[in-house]
C-alpha positions in Angstrom: 0.0 0.4 0.2 1.8 3.0 -0.8 2.5 5.8 2.3 0.4 8.4 2.6 1.6 11.8 1.9 0.8 15.0 4.4 0.7 17.3 2.1 0.6 20.4 4.8 4.0 19.3 6.1 5.1 19.1 2.3 4.2 22.5 1.8 5.9 23.4 4.9 8.9 21.9 3.7 8.8 23.5 0.1 8.2 27.1 2.1 12.0 26.4 4.0 13.2 25.7 0.8 12.1 29.1 -0.9 12.9 31.0 2.3 16.1 30.1 2.3 16.7 30.3 -1.4 15.1 34.0 -1.0 17.4 34.7 1.6 20.6 33.7 -0.5 19.6 35.6 -3.2 15.9 37.4 -3.1 13.2 36.3 -5.0 14.3 36.6 -7.6 16.7 33.8 -6.9 13.5 31.5 -6.8 12.4 29.4 -9.4 10.1 26.3 -9.0 13.1 23.8 -10.2 15.4 25.5 -7.9 13.2 25.2 -5.3 12.2 21.2 -6.0 16.0 20.9 -5.4 16.2 22.7 -2.0 13.5 20.7 -0.6 14.6 16.8 -2.1 11.8 17.0 -4.0 11.0 16.1 -7.8 9.2 19.3 -9.4 6.3 17.7 -10.1 5.1 17.1 -6.3 5.6 21.0 -6.1 3.9 22.1 -8.8 1.1 19.6 -7.0 1.5 21.1 -3.9 1.4 24.5 -5.8 -0.2 24.7 -9.2 1.5 28.5 -9.5 4.5 30.1 -8.2 2.7 32.6 -7.1 0.7 30.1 -4.9 4.1 29.1 -3.7 5.6 32.8 -2.4 2.1 33.4 -1.1 2.3 30.1 1.3 5.6 30.8 1.6 4.8 34.3 2.7 2.4 32.9 5.0 4.6 30.8 6.4 7.6 33.1 7.8 4.5 35.6 8.8 3.1 33.1 11.2 6.8 31.9 12.3 7.4 35.6 13.1 4.1 36.2 15.2 4.4 33.1 17.0 7.7 34.0 18.7 6.1 36.9 19.1 3.4 35.8 20.8 5.0 33.1 22.7 7.5 35.9 23.9 4.9 37.3 25.2 2.8 34.8 27.1 6.2 33.7 28.7 6.1 36.6 31.1 3.1 36.7 32.5 3.5 39.3 35.0 5.2 42.3 32.7 3.7 45.0 33.1 1.3 46.4 29.0 4.6 48.6 28.4 7.1 45.6 28.8 4.8 43.8 26.6 5.0 46.1 24.0 8.8 46.6 24.1 9.0 43.4 23.6 6.4 42.6 20.9 8.1 45.3 19.3 11.6 43.7 19.4 10.3 40.8 18.1 8.9 42.2 15.0 11.6 44.0 14.4 13.9 41.0 14.1 17.1 42.8 14.9 19.1 39.9 17.2 21.5 38.3 14.8 19.7 34.7 15.2 17.0 36.5 13.3 18.9 38.1 10.6 18.0 35.7 8.1 14.6 35.9 8.8 14.9 39.5 8.4 16.0 39.1 5.0 13.5 36.7 3.8 10.5 39.4 5.6 12.1 42.2 3.7 12.5 40.3 0.3 8.5 39.7 0.3 8.2 43.3 1.1 9.8 44.6 -1.9 7.8 42.0 -4.0 4.9 43.6 -2.7 5.4 46.3 -4.3 5.0 44.9 -7.2 2.3 42.0 -6.7 -1.3 42.5 -5.5 -1.0 38.6 -4.6 1.8 39.1 -2.1 0.9 42.7 -0.8 -2.6 41.4 0.2 -1.2 38.5 3.1 1.2 41.0 4.0 -2.0 43.7 4.9 -3.8 40.9 6.5 -0.9 40.2 8.6 -0.1 43.6 9.8 -3.2 43.9 10.8 -2.9 41.1 13.2 0.3 43.2 14.4 -1.5 46.2 14.9 -4.6 44.6 16.8 -2.3 43.0 19.5 -0.4 46.3 19.8 -3.2 48.5 19.9 -4.8 46.3 22.6 -1.5 46.5 24.2 -1.5 50.3 24.1 -5.5 50.2 25.6 -3.5 48.4 28.6 -1.4 50.7 28.7 -3.6 53.2 29.9 -1.8 55.4 26.5 -3.7 58.1 25.2 -6.4 58.4 28.2 -8.6 60.9 28.4 -12.1 62.5 28.1 -12.9 61.6 24.2 -12.6 58.0 24.1 -12.9 58.3 19.8 -10.1 60.4 19.9 -7.9 58.6 22.0 -8.3 55.1 20.4 -7.6 57.5 17.1 -4.4 58.7 18.9 -3.9 55.1 20.1 -4.0 53.6 16.2 -1.6 56.5 15.2 0.6 55.2 17.4 0.5 51.3 16.5 0.9 52.9 12.5 3.9 54.4 13.8 5.7 52.1 15.5 5.4 49.5 12.7 7.0 51.7 10.3 9.6 52.6 12.7 9.9 48.2 13.4 10.0 47.7 9.1 12.5 50.8 9.1 15.1 49.3 11.9 14.9 46.7 9.8 16.0 47.6 7.0 19.0 49.7 8.2 20.4 46.6 10.0 20.2 44.8 7.2 22.0 47.3 4.9 24.4 47.8 7.6 22.9 51.7 8.2 22.5 50.6 11.8 23.9 48.4 14.2 21.5 45.7 15.7 22.2 48.0 19.6 22.2 50.9 17.8 18.4 50.5 16.1 17.5 48.4 20.3 18.7 52.3 21.0 16.0 54.3 18.9 13.6 51.6 19.4 13.7 52.2 23.2 13.8 56.0 23.2 11.1 56.0 21.1 8.8 53.8 23.8 10.1 56.0 26.6 8.8 59.3 25.0 5.7 57.2 24.5 5.3 56.5 27.8 6.7 59.8 28.3 4.0 61.2 26.5 
């Protein structure tokens, strides 16, 4: 009797191969043939999982995004006694991918981000990923008591601006570290200084 193939696990294997190739040479270096070779599969096996290259890239984007999100939530869950302000800092640090062990993941994430500028198929899942992060940070900022005043709608609007600013800063720091404009330590200083100003306000 032929062995049953776990298609979801095979898709993850393929996504891992896509990420390794993207880390080495960007998404322009990702071909179905190279992915199949890197994953140890035939081209037919890859194409049965993903009929088009676009579908393969979208799955890989969600794969790496999900990995980052899980790590961020695990860090938050690992310190239940932390203050909401500390939680915002921890989550932002994880999302910025500043640590050396996450440099490969950062290169892959920015490769997808760059390609999404000209690919709606990738832009859609990226927007969804940012929306999940935005919702998390909005909740953390509300718990931290930022922007609390007499006008609830204005408070929510102010927190939304702060969260969008933070997410844009995080992506910018990731890029600056990758191109050598900032060191990991300098980027962390910028992030922490921004958060200190947020709490002071």
